[in-house]
N, C-alpha and C positions, 0 to 999 in steps of 0.2 A: 724423104720426110718421115719422121718418127710417128708411131701410132698416136701418141698424145697430140702431136702437132696436127696430124690429119683430123683428129676428133675436134680440136678447137677450130681448125679451118672450116669444118662443116658447120659448127655452131655459129661462127662469124658470118658465114654465107647465109644461113637460115635467118639469123637476126637481121641481116642486111636486107633480105628479101621482104621480111615482114615489115621492117621500117619503111621500105620503099612503097609497099602496098598501102600502109596506113597513112603516111604523110602525103603521098600523091593523091590517094583517095579522099582524104580530108581537105586537101587543098591548102594546108597550113602546117607549120611546125608548132603552132601554139595549141597543141593537142595533148594536154597534160596527162590525160588518161592513157594515151598510147605510150608516153615516156615512162610512166610508172609501170605499166604492164611489161614493157620491154626490159626494164631494170629487174623486175621480179623474175621474169622468165630467164633472162641471161644469168643472173646470180644463181638461181636454182640449178639450171642445167650445167653451169660451170662447176658447181660443187659436186654434182653427180659424176661429171667427167673426171674431175681430180680424184675422187674417191675410187672410181673404177681403175684409173691409171695406176694408183698406188696398190690397191687391194686385189684387183682381178683384171689384169690386162687382157686375158683371153676373152673375157666377156666384152670388154670394150672393143676388141677387134671384131667380135660378132655383131656388135651394135653399130659399128661404123658402116658396115655393109647393109644398107637399108634402101627402101624405095621399090617401085615397080620393077626396075631392071634387075634388082638383086634376087627377086623371087624366082623359084625354079618351076612353078606350075602356072599354067595359063589362067586358072581361076584366081589365084592369088595376085597375079599381075593385074588382072581387071579390078580386083578388090582394092589393091593399093593405089591404082590410078584413080579410082572413084574417090577414095579417101583423101588423096592429095588435092583433088579439085574441090571437094566439099570443105576441106580445111581452109584453103586459101580463100574460098568464097565467103566464109564466115568473116574474115578480116576485111575483105572488099566491101561487103554489105555494111559492116560496122563503121568503116571509115566514111563511106558515102552517106550513111545516116548522120554521122557527125557533121559532115559538110552542109547538108540541107537542114539540119536541126530537126529531124523527124522525131527523135525521142531524146529525152534528157533525164536519165535516171539520177536520183540524188546521189551526192558524194558517198553516202553510207553504202549504197548499193555497189558503187565502184570499188570501195574498200573490201566489201564482202566478196566481190568478184575476184579481186586479186588474192584474197584469202583462199578461195576455192582453187584458183590456179596453183597456189603454193601447196595446198593440201593434196591436190592431185599429183603433183610432181613428187611430194614426199612419199605417197603410196608407191609410186614407181621406184623411188630410191629404196624403199623397204623390200620391194620385190627383187631388185638386183642384189640386195644383201642376202636374200633367202635362196635365190636360185641362180646359179652360175650359168645355166643353160638357156637363159632368156634371149635367144637370138632374135634379131630383127626380122628374120625370115622363118618360115615354118619348116623345121627340119628336126631330125633326131641325130644328135652328135654321138660319137663313139664314147661309150661309157656312161651315157646319160641315164639317169634314174628319175623316177617320179618324186617330186618334192611335195610333201603334204604338211609342212610346218609353216609357222609364221602366217603371213596373209593367205597362203594356200590352204590353211586349215579352215578358213572362213568362206572363201569362194574359189572356184576353179580358175578364174581368170582375173586375178587382182590387178594386173597391169592395165587391162582394159577398163576395169572399174576406176582406177586412178585416172585414166585417159578421159573417161566420161566426166569425172569431177572437174578436171582441167577444162574440158570443152564447154561445160556448163558455165564456168566462171569467166571465160574469155569475153563474151558479149557484154556482160555487166562491167567487167574491168575496163572495157573500151567505151563505156558510156552509151550502150546501144541496146534497145529492146529488139529492134529488127534483126540484129545479128543472131538472135535465138532461132531464126528460121533455118540456120545451118545445122542446128542440133539434131533434128529428126533424121536427115539423111546420113549424118555422121554416126548416129547411134545405129542406124540400119546397117551401115557398112561394117561397124564393129561386130554386130551380131552375125552378119554374113561371114566375116572372117573367123570368129571364134567357133562357129559351127563347122566350118571347113577344117579348122585346126583340130577340133575334137575328133572328127572322122579320121584324119590323118594319124593323130597320136594313138587313137584306139587300135589302128591297124599296125602301127610300127613301134610303139613304146610299151615294153612289158610292164604290166601292173597298172596301166592308165585306166582301163575299164573298171578295175576294182576301186581305184581312187575316185572315179566318178560316182560309183555306187555309195561311197562313204560321204563324199562332199556333194550334196544335192544341188547347191545353188551356184549358178554360173557367174553372175555379176553383182547381184544385190541380195544380201542375206535375208531370208524369210520371204523373198518375193520371187526371184528368178535366178 
């Protein structure tokens, strides 16, 4: 199977799992918020995948290898495992909330949520455009250099910043306030991962310590 085919097979599998969780949890296919979210998510990730396949297949290959099993350190395996559980939990809670009618954000909030999802994925797209070494696992590749341009000139971890935007938008996009309960543990896992990543890169990537001294903020400009 070609690299592009494997990447799209992974996308189809992920979308299938999310659809199963959402529609089984909601107990109905008449869950228009889920249909819209899945459409936005699939279109955005498919666009990113096509762009990587054409422009940077080496990066696509690095991104295909993801998840707890792909990590090489025990700490990152634990972090990725916790992230996966919290991520799926957000969808489970949002779908169950829809089933019982616990919360009903207005349609404008749903649209804004989908907008945040799209914006978060656009930030990830810009990160991939700026840094060909954005592996799905924490490692230092041969010939890797510190990237300090584009979104990396603003914060040290722009891909995680994009992920937070995406995760903030998901519960609103799915028509649930209760789904926001998944955001604090997901944010905690992201902070846990980036701190571990910074320690690793500080030890193994030449120039990373100097870059951290120049770019003070990790995730949110002028805040942290």
